N, C-alpha and C positions, 0 to 999 in steps of 0.2 A: 436772850442773854445780853449783857452789856459788852460793848466792844468800842474801841477807838477806831474810827473810820474816816477815810478821806476819799473823795470822788474825783478830785482833780489835783494836779500838782500845785504846790505853793508853800508859803510860810506856814509853819506849824500852827500858829495861833489863828490863822485864817481858814485853814482847810481841815484840821483834825477836830473831830467831835466825838464825844461819848454818846452812843446811841443804843437803843434797844433794837436788835436785829434777830432773825431766826437763828436758833442754835443749830449748827451743822451736824449732820450724821456722817459717820465714816463710810467710805465706799470700799470696794475690794482692795485688800492689801493695806488699808489705812487703820489708824487708831484715832480716837478722840481723846484729847487730854484736857483735864481741868487745870487751868493755869494758876500757879502760885505767884511766880514772878516772871515778868517779861524783861528781856535784856535789850538795850538799845546800843547800836553800833553806828559808826559814821556811814556805813552803807545804807542804813535805814533812813537817816534824814536826807541823804543824797537822793535816794529813790523817791521819797515823799516830795522833795522840793522840785523834782524834775531835772536836777543837775546831772544825774546819771539815769536816763530813762530805762524803765524796766517793762518787760512785756506784761500786759494786763489781760486777765482772763475773766474779768467781771466788771460790772459798772461801779463797784466799790472795792476798796482795799483796806484790810486790817494790816497795819505795819508790824515790823520787827521779826527778825529771823530767829532770835535766840529766846530760850525760856526754860522753865522747869515746872513740873506739876505731876499729876497722877492720871494714868490711863483709866477712863471710866466707861469706855465702850470700844468694841472692835468691829471692824468690817469683815465681810466674807473673806475667808482664806487666812485670817489671823487667829492664832491660838487664843481662845477665851481666857486662858490662864494669865494673860497679860493684864486683864482688868485688875485694878488696884496697884499696879506696878508704878513705883516712882521713876521718873524719867527726866533726862535733859534733852533739849531739842536743838537741831540745827537746820537752817535753810527753810524755816516754816513758811515764809512768805514768797519764796521764789517760784514764779509762774503759778501762784496760787493766791486766792483772795484772803486766805485764813492765816494771817500772821499771829504772833503770840500775844499781841496787845488786846486780849479779849478774855472773857471768862472761860471760853473753850476754843480749842483749835482742832482741826483735823489735819493729819499729816501722814505721809507714808510710814509704815511701821518701822522701817530701818532708821528713820530720822528721829525716832523717839527712843533714845538710848537708855538702858537701865542705869539708874543713879544709885550707887552703893549707899547703904544705910548710914555709913560714917560721913557722908557728904550732905551738907545742908542744901535746901532748895535755893538759897541765895547763891551758893557756890555753883550749883548746877546751871543757874541762869546766866552766870558769867562766862560759861564755856563757849560752845557754839562757834561763832565766827573767829574769835581770837585764838582759841585753843586749836581748832582745826587748821586755821591758817598757819599757826606756828608749827604744827606737826608737818604739814606739807613742805614748808620751807626747810625744815630740819632734815627730813628723811626721804625726800624725792630722789636724792642722789646717793643713797646708801647708808649703811649704819654709821654710828657716831662713836662707838666704844674706842677710847684711846685718842680721839680727835680733839682738836681745839676749836671752839665755836666762839665767834664774836657776835653778840646781839646788840644791834644799834637800838637805842631807845628802850632800855631795860625797865624804865618806870611805867611804860604803857602796858595795856592788857595783853597784846600780842607778844610784846617783849617779855613780860613776866612768864607767860606760858611757854615761850621758847626757852627761857633760862631753865625752868623747872623740868621740862621734858628732855632737854639736852643733858642735864645732870642725871636724870633717871636712866638715860641711855649710856652713861659712863663717860661723858665728855667733860673736858675742862672748859669752863665758861668765863669769858670776859665780856663785860658790857660797857657800852659808852652811853653817857648821859650829858645833860647840859647844865646841871646845878647840883649843889650839895644835897638839897632835899630829894631830888630824883636819884642821886647816888644812894641815899638811904633806902629808897624803895627797891632799887636793883639789888642791893645787898640783902635786904629782907627777903627778896624772892629767891636768893641763893647764889647769886653771882659771886664767884671767888675773888674776882678782880674787877674794879670799876675805874674807868678813865673818863675825864671830862673832854669830850671831843672838840670843844672850843679852845682848849689850851694849845699853846704853840708847840708843845712837845708831845702831842697825843700819839703820833705815829711811833715816836721813839719809845714812849711808855709801853705801848702795845707790843712792839718788837722785843722789848726787854722781857716781857712776860711770855712771849711766844717766839723764840729766836728762829725757829724753822718756818714761821709764818702761820697764818690762820687757815684752817681747813674748810670751814663753812662760815660764811658771813650772812646774817639775817638782817636785811636792810629795809628801813622804813623811808629813807630819803636819798634815793640814788643820786639825783642831780647834785645835791649838797655834799654828799659824803663819798663820791666815787674816788676822788683823789686820795683820801685817807684809806679807803678800802684797797686800792691798788698798792698803796705803800706797805700794807701789812699782809696781803694775801699770799699764801704759799702757792707754788706751782701746782697746777691741776686741781685747784680749789674751786669752790662754787660761791658766787654772790647771789643770794636769793632775795628778790625785791617784791614786797607785797603792797606797796602804796605808791601813788603817783603825786608828784609835786606839780605846781603850775608851770614851772620852767622845765624845759627839756634837758635831759642829761647829755653831756658831750662825751662820747665814747672814745677812749684811747685804744683804737682798734688794734694797732700794732702791739701795744703792751699786753692786751688781752690775749692776742694770738701767741706772742712769744712765750708766755707762761701757760698756754693751754687752759686758760680760765673759762669757766662756764658761767654765763650770766643768765640766771633763771628768773622768770616773772611768774608770780603766783596770783591767781584770781579764783576764788571759790566757785563762782558761777560756772566755770568751764573746767573744773577739776574732773579727772576720771572717777567713775563711780567706785572703783576698787580703792582709790586713795581715800575717799570718804569713809568707807567701811573699815579700812585699816586704822585710820585716825580715831574713829569712834571706839574701836576695840582697845587701842593702846591708851587712849585718854581714860577710859573707864578702868583699865587695869591700874593706871597710875593713881586714880582717885581712890580705889579700894585700898591701895598701899599707903595712902595718906601723903602722897608726894606732890599733890597740887593744892595750893592754897589761893584764895581769891585775891585779886588786886583790891585797892581801896574802892569801896562801894558807896555810891550815892543813891539813895532810894527816894523815889517820888511816889505820892499817892496816885492811884489809878486816875483820879479826876484831873491830875496834872500831867497827863501824857504829853501834851504839847510842850510844856515846860521841860520835860525830860528830853525831848528831841532837841530843844534849843540848847540845853546844857551840853549835850554831846557836840552839837555844832559849834559851841563856844570853846570847846577844847577841854572839858572837865577831865582831869587825870583819873585813870582807873576805869571803872565800869559803872554805867548808869543803869539802874533797875527801876521797874515800875511794879509796885506792890498791887497786883491784881486781886489776889485773895491769899494773904499770908497764912490763913488758917489751914490751907491745903498743905498737908505734910506727908 
């Protein structure tokens, strides 16, 4: 099969190559998936570059955690009825050499999640890291029905899926953005209210929308936004952070204590297994109900996998996909 492969960390154009390698076979509890689209996330280029070292289990690595395709073979212990099933993937490359940037990948059966017929392969490939991260941030601390949620960075992929999953759970959603164009993306995702966090009256605008305070804050830039978060958080609320900035956050410990706030950090690699399974089930239910729509998508040919990694590293808005085999449906 053809696969994008790197054997040492480094810049994408230096270390990523399309190669012919042996097609893997699924082991016990695994399925093999013929890939239509591979999704690229910041975690993928960071792992490939060596910025965030990942454990290696082979002399080579096929990158990318997310993707979508069709199950074409199952390993021992997996129901043969899964063959031919459309699926979306998560964590394909974690502690495994077979990421989704290849014509085939092998993955534990639970991580190949049924993709409803009303959802396209492109939509399926945008899920994975963003949608599961959003789910954990939203639901790790209880249900959302009747709650008010603030999603920082609603124009991004995690932000979009946080907005849509919160709405599906019965929450009122406010999003913060940095520009008019990003405000349009947050509104298109479904945010009822959008506030420019760079404005001098951002806290007052949010407080006017949520006089009792925000119950759940989904945060992408804790160091930059903590002052704003504390200004709008309700007592006993949660600030869930899923990304790290270069500068450290300065915690207002007494203020956090006085209001019994919970500061939660979310990293997929160390999430409990039951959280993954619940996220997969809930996301698939929302997909089947037509409640999730994809962020802006930029698609690269398979031959331009290195350029796709560079596009994510350069901050492309939305989700970058690699068209491995678009004929897979």
